[in-house]
C-alpha positions as CSV (number, residue, x, y, z in Angstrom):
1,M,112.0,-2.0,41.7
2,D,112.2,-5.5,40.3
3,I,109.2,-7.5,38.9
4,N,108.4,-10.6,41.0
5,F,107.8,-13.1,38.2
6,L,107.2,-15.9,40.8
7,A,104.3,-13.8,42.3
8,L,102.9,-13.3,38.8
9,L,103.0,-17.0,38.1
10,V,101.4,-17.8,41.5
11,A,98.7,-15.2,40.8
12,A,98.1,-16.7,37.4
13,I,97.8,-20.2,38.9
14,S,95.4,-18.8,41.5
15,A,93.0,-17.9,38.7
16,L,92.8,-21.6,37.8
17,V,92.4,-22.7,41.4
18,I,89.6,-20.2,42.0
19,G,88.0,-21.3,38.8
20,F,88.0,-25.0,39.9
21,I,86.1,-23.9,43.1
22,W,83.9,-21.2,41.5
23,Y,82.6,-23.4,38.6
24,N,82.3,-26.6,40.7
25,P,78.8,-27.9,40.4
26,K,78.4,-27.5,44.2
27,V,79.1,-23.8,43.9
28,F,78.1,-22.0,40.7
29,G,78.9,-24.7,38.1
30,N,75.3,-25.9,37.5
31,A,73.9,-22.4,37.5
32,W,76.6,-21.3,35.1
33,M,75.9,-24.2,32.8
34,Q,72.2,-23.3,32.8
35,A,72.8,-19.6,32.2
36,A,75.4,-20.3,29.5
37,G,73.1,-22.8,27.7
38,M,75.7,-25.6,28.2
39,T,75.0,-29.3,28.7
40,E,77.1,-32.2,29.9
41,E,77.3,-33.3,26.3
42,N,78.7,-29.9,25.2
43,M,81.4,-30.2,27.9
44,K,82.7,-33.6,26.7
45,G,85.3,-34.1,24.1
46,A,87.1,-30.8,24.6
47,N,90.9,-30.6,24.6
48,M,91.3,-29.8,28.3
49,A,95.1,-29.6,28.2
50,K,94.9,-26.9,25.5
51,I,92.1,-25.1,27.5
52,F,94.1,-25.0,30.7
53,I,97.4,-24.1,29.1
54,L,95.8,-21.1,27.3
55,A,93.8,-20.2,30.4
56,L,97.1,-20.1,32.3
57,I,98.8,-17.9,29.7
58,F,95.8,-15.5,29.6
59,A,95.9,-15.4,33.5
60,F,99.6,-14.6,33.3
61,L,98.9,-11.7,30.9
62,L,96.2,-10.5,33.2
63,A,98.6,-10.7,36.2
64,M,101.1,-8.6,34.2
65,S,98.4,-5.9,33.6
66,L,97.6,-5.8,37.3
67,L,101.2,-4.7,38.1
68,P,100.6,-1.0,37.5
69,I,97.0,-1.2,38.9
70,T,98.1,-2.6,42.2
71,I,101.7,-1.3,42.6
72,H,101.6,2.5,42.4
73,Q,105.4,2.8,42.3
74,M,105.2,1.4,38.8
75,G,103.9,4.8,37.8
76,A,107.1,6.5,39.1
77,M,109.2,4.0,37.2
78,S,107.3,4.6,34.0
79,M,108.0,8.3,34.4
80,I,111.7,7.7,34.0
81,G,111.3,5.3,31.1
82,G,111.3,1.9,32.8
83,L,113.7,-0.5,34.6
84,D,116.5,0.0,32.2
85,K,116.6,3.8,32.9
86,V,116.8,3.6,36.7
87,D,120.6,4.2,36.7
88,G,120.2,7.4,34.7
89,A,117.2,8.8,36.7
90,L,117.4,12.1,38.5
91,P,118.3,12.0,42.2
92,S,114.6,12.9,43.0
93,Y,113.6,9.5,41.7
94,A,115.9,7.7,44.2
95,A,114.7,10.0,47.0
96,F,111.1,9.3,46.1
97,M,111.6,5.5,46.0
98,A,113.6,5.7,49.3
99,D,110.6,7.5,50.9
100,Y,107.7,5.7,49.2
101,G,109.1,2.5,47.7
102,D,107.2,0.2,50.0
103,A,104.1,2.4,50.5
104,F,100.8,0.6,50.0
105,R,102.6,-2.7,49.2
106,T,100.2,-4.9,51.2
107,F,98.0,-7.8,50.4
108,G,94.9,-5.9,51.4
109,H,95.8,-2.9,49.2
110,G,96.4,-5.2,46.2
111,A,93.1,-7.0,46.8
112,L,91.3,-3.7,46.9
113,H,92.6,-2.6,43.6
114,G,92.2,-6.0,42.1
115,V,88.5,-6.0,43.1
116,F,88.2,-2.5,41.6
117,G,89.7,-3.8,38.4
118,G,87.2,-6.6,38.4
119,I,84.3,-4.3,38.9
120,F,85.4,-1.5,36.5
121,I,87.2,-3.6,33.8
122,A,86.0,-7.2,33.8
123,L,82.3,-6.6,34.6
124,P,81.8,-4.0,31.8
125,I,83.6,-6.2,29.2
126,L,81.8,-9.4,30.2
127,G,78.5,-7.6,30.6
128,T,78.7,-6.1,27.1
129,N,79.6,-9.4,25.5
130,A,76.8,-11.2,27.4
131,L,74.3,-8.6,26.2
132,F,75.1,-9.2,22.6
133,E,75.2,-12.9,23.1
134,R,71.7,-12.6,24.6
135,K,72.8,-14.0,28.0
136,G,70.9,-13.1,31.2
137,A,71.9,-11.3,34.4
138,K,72.7,-14.6,36.1
139,Y,75.4,-15.4,33.4
140,I,76.8,-11.9,33.8
141,F,77.0,-12.0,37.6
142,I,78.4,-15.6,37.8
143,N,81.2,-14.8,35.4
144,S,81.9,-11.3,36.6
145,G,81.8,-12.4,40.2
146,Y,84.5,-15.0,39.4
147,W,86.7,-12.3,37.8
148,I,86.1,-9.8,40.6
149,V,87.1,-12.4,43.2
150,T,90.0,-13.7,41.1
151,M,91.4,-10.3,40.3
152,G,91.2,-9.4,44.1
153,V,93.2,-12.5,44.9
154,M,95.6,-11.9,42.1
155,G,96.0,-8.2,43.1
156,A,96.7,-9.3,46.7
157,I,99.5,-11.7,45.6
158,I,101.1,-9.3,43.1
159,C,101.1,-6.3,45.5
160,G,101.8,-8.0,48.8
161,W,104.5,-10.4,47.8
162,Q,107.7,-8.4,47.7
């Protein structure tokens, strides 16, 4: 089972595209700015190239972490020690992969697990940070909603694109 690095890159780019839409003033942008305590003045003067490059790198790291969450066969591969150990694996591994190598490798299945990741990983992390930052529920739901949708889309791309 090879890692589809193009799917990981497209999934990472999708996080930026969804962010452009999600945080647009006509969608949640104005509400987010209000909930975050941001103003137009705060937004000006930032190094946007640096922000977007780092955001893409972080999204790629997130895409890598979604591999074992969305593709269950990664668990079987980890049991033999990884990609470099496939040739030395027992015949039962090859038989398992022949029977189940493409099982649950769909866009819908990946989206489902991506959404679960958003709910059970992103929401608690962002929610905890927001509580200590004294941010309100609107802030938590706008940002967590973005990550739930984004991880759903990323999971769909990673799992379904074979």
